[in-house]
N, C-alpha and C positions, 0 to 999 in steps of 0.2 A: 733831397737839400743838404738836411744835416748831418750827412757823411759827408759831402762837396767839403760842407764848408770845413771840417773836423780836417779832411786830407789837406784841404789849401792848408789852413794852422799849421800842419806840421811840417809841411813842404819851406815856409817861411823860416819855423823854427831850425832846421836844420841849415837851411842858406843861410842864418846870422850864424848859428857854428862855427859853418866854415869860411865867411867871412873874416870872423875874430883872429885867425891862425894872420901870421907874416908871412909871405910869400918870399922863399929862397935864392940867395942870389945869384944869378945864373952862372958867373965866372966860377965859383965853387961849389956849383953842383957835381959835377962829376968826381972832384980827388973824395969828394964828404961823401957822398954814392962807396968809395972804391974803400975807403978807411972804415966805413962802417961796417962792409961784406965782411974786412978782414978783418975786425974786432969779433964779429957776429960770432965765425970762425975759429977765432980762438980763445971762445967763452969770454970775452973781458965785454967791458962795458965802451960803448961808442961815445966820443967826447962832443961829440955832433949832434948826437942822435938824439931830437928835442921828445918830450914825453909825447904818450900817444893822447888825443882826445878821446875819449868816451861822453858818446851823446848821453843828454840826460833828457832818458824817455819820459821820467816824470814832468819833466819842465813841459816837454814838448807835449804831454798830456793836457799839464794843464793848460796849456797856451790853448789848443784844440778846444779845451772844456768851456774854457773862458769865451773863446770868439764863437762856442757852439751857441751860447747863453745872450752872447750879445746881439744873436741874428734871430734868435727864437723867438721874440717878444711879436715882432714884425710880423712872422709869417702866420701865426696861430689867430690873431688880429682881422687879417683880412680873409684867409677861411672861414672862421666866424658868422665875419658879417654876409659873406657868399651864404653860407650854410644857412643862416637866419633869415639872409631874402628866399633862399629857396623852402625853408621850412614856410616864411609868411606865403609864397606863392603857391604853396601846397596846399595850405590852409585855405585859402582864399578859392582854389579849383574845388576843394572839397565841400566847402560852403557852397560856391555854385552849382556842385551836382547835384548836393540834396535840396535844393530849391529847386531845381530844376527838373526831379524827380517826383517833391510833393508837387508842383503846378500838374506833371503827367498825370499824375494821383487823382488830384480833384477834377481833371476835366475827364479821364476812363471813368472816374462815380457818375459826374454832371450826366456825360453819354450814356451811361446804364441806366441812371433813372430816367432817362429822357428815352431812351427806346421802351423801357419797362411802360411808362405811363402814353408814349404813342400805343404798344401792343394793345395795352387796357382798354384804349379808347375804341381800337379797332374791331376787339371781341366786342366792346359794347355795342357801337353801330350795327357789328355782325347781327348780335342777337338783336337788335332793336328789328332789325331790316326782315328779320327772321320773322319774328315777333306778330310786324304787318302784314306779311307775305301771308302769313299762317290763319289772321286773323277774317272771319268771313266778312266779307261786303255784302254790307247788308240796310246801306241808309236809304232813306227816303226823300229825304228835304233837296229840291235843285232851285235852281232860277235861271236868271237868262245875263246874269252879273258876277262875276269875281269870283270868290274861290269855287263856288256854289255851280257856276254857268257853265256854257254849252265846251267849252274845252274838256272840263273837269265832269262832265257825266259820268264816264265809262268807269269811272274811280271812286263813286259814292256805292254804286250796286253793284255787284258781282252781275247781275240778272243782265243790266244797263250796258253789258258791254260792246256791244254792235254798236252805241254811240260814239265807241272811237276806234272799233278795228272795221266795219261795214263794209264794202265797198257800192251801196246802193241805196247811199243814205240821202234824205231829203231834210229841206229845198234844195230846185239844182238852178242855176241861168238857162234858161231856155235858148235855144238860138241853135243855129242849123238843123231846124227840126228836117224831115225828109213829108214833105207834100205831097198828099197820098188823098185816095177820097175814102174819108174814115167813116165807119158805120154812126148812124143816128144815135143820138141819145133818147131813148125814153124814158120823163118824167112820170111816175103816178105818186106825184103829190096831191094833199088837200088837206085842209083845215083839219089840227088835230090838237090835241089838249099837252102841256108842256109843264116841265116844269124849269127852272134854271138857277144855278150857285156860280159864287163866285170862288174858285177853288183855290187861291191865290197863286195862279198863274195866268188866268183869265175869266172871261164871264162865258160857263159855258148853257147850253141849253140842251138839252135832253127832251125827244118827243115820242107822241105815243106810235103805236107800231103800226102796220099798215102803207107806209108812204116808200113808195118805191125805185128805182133808178135801173133801167135795163138796156146794157150795152153789148154785144158780141152774144149774142143768146143769154148773157147770164143777168140772172135778177140779181138789185144789191139794195137790203133794207137799210133806211136810213134811221142812223142810231142818236144822234146829235149832231149839234153845231158849232162852232167858237170862233173868237175872231184872236187877231193877229195886227199888232201894229209897228213897224211897218210890213209889207206884204212879205210873206218869205219866201214866194216867189220872185224870180226876175224872167223879164221876157227881153230877149236879145241885152241885155243888163239893165234893165228899167225896171221901177218896181212904183210900186203904189202905196199910197199913206197907209191904207189898211186892206185885210183879207178877210173873207170868213171859209173856212172850210167845213165842210159837209161832210161828218163822218158817215162810211156805209160799210155794211160784215151781209154776206152772202150765207145761206143757209148753208154751205161747206166750212162755214169759217172766215172765208177771203176777203180782207181788207181793200177798198175801195175810197177815195181824197176826192171830194169833189173842192175845188177852189174857184172863186168868184171872186177879183178884183175889183175894190173901193175906191173911187175917187169923190174927190169934194165937186159936192152939185146940189142936188133936189134933196130933199129929205127921203129916206125910206121906212115904208109903213113897216112893215119886219122889225129894222132896229128899232124903232123907236117902242114899239110893244116892248121888245125884250127890254129896253131902257126904263119904261114907265115902270115895269116888275121888279126891277133889280132889289136885292135880298141888300138887308140892312148889314149884316156881318157877314164875313170870308166864311164858307165851309159851312154857312148854314141856307139850306134848298128850298123852295120856296115854288109851291103849284097853283097859279092862278085860277082862278076860274074861268074863266077864256079862252077862245082856240085861239091856235098861230098857223098862217099860211107859207110853208116854205115856198110855192110859188113866189112870193113877192120877192126876193133875193136873186132869182137868175132873170139871166139876161134873155130878149127873145131871137137873138143869134144865138142859133147851136155849135157853130164851130170853138174845135180846140185843140190843145197839147196834149198830149199823153206818153207815159214812159212809166216803169217801172223804178218804185222808188222807198221808204220809209217813210213810219212817224215820224214828224218833227218835235217831239219830246220825249224823255225816259219813258219806256225801255227801245225807244226806238227800232222798234218792230220791223223788217223788213219784207218785201215780196209781198208791197203795198202798191196797187194798183191808182196810179194819177192821174186824172185829167184837169187841166185846168182850161175855165174859157175864156175864148179872146176877148169875148167881147167883155168890158169892166160895167160894173154897175153903178150906183154913186149915192151917195150919204153927205146931209148937210152936214156945214162945217161945225155947227152947235154939239150934231150930231158925235163928229169925231170926236171931239173938244171933250167931248164927256167919259168916252172911252179913255183918252188921252191922261185925265187924270187918277181914272184907275191904275193905267199901263202905258207909262208911256213909251216904254219898249220891252216889247214880248216877241220876239221875233227870231229864231236859232238861225246863225251866216249859212251861206249858200255852201253847200257841198262838191265835191269834186263830180263828176259826173262818172270820171271813167269809162268813156267810151261807150256810156247807155248809148241804146236809139231811141229817141224822137223824137215821135210821130207827128203831124200837123195837116190840121184839115186844109183842102184844095181853098 
């Protein structure tokens, strides 16, 4: 731009110099030129010749420089302003980029910290799970409700695994039984000595030896009997207020449980004898000096249901032969109320039958 301005100034100067010379008269132009030529040839000065005007280069340069200086302040001011704007924009961009990089670094650091914390938590949980899995389960406390209830029995003790994994568990709902001519049950019960205990789950009565039940040519000796409220068994979906379980064992170690359902009605003499001799402390056995007769708990009619099941409390041992008497027995409301004060609920829920065969007397 500065060179264009200088060139423009030189052009103006030369044009001004040319304009200061007067133009020759047209009429005398030809004669003058001829005279001048002749004089030059003869070596004489021409009268009409005018002195040659030589351009003043210094003046032209000075004018160009002045013009350049006059135009120079406007250009740098605009350029400086534009340059300053560019610098300011560059600074702002740089500052924003630095801010974004700082934020990105903070996010990356937080993400890495969170990942480390999550990894540490997973490792801790895995170690805890391994420790729990490797720790032997040998608890002995169980109940009928809450954390130690039937749903968790198998988790309390490794020896109680059948309570959760067995497929022939008791009790069950006795329905759709196959009505057949079942073998008669032979009872060889007689008055016997006994001891009883409140074991923390029920009232259990252990009887003396020599009381037998025979079915299918197999004899089973009565070991003990105990009570549940309500009945654990169901017959076509219906239970009773209480049940007595008579637990037997064969000489080969096979288990048989006889269930006698109880309904409200007349007082039962066997139950009254047991209630009269209740121990004052839990888990403290008492051995009265009197005898007890198990026959007093048996119904007159001996029809029954039978199936293969398990014990209804830990360790939930399977391969137990069950006999459930069809005819119920009675106990007085007072007798039932007394037991309910001790154990309002001590019955395991009904288990899946899993297609087991149920036989029923005709």
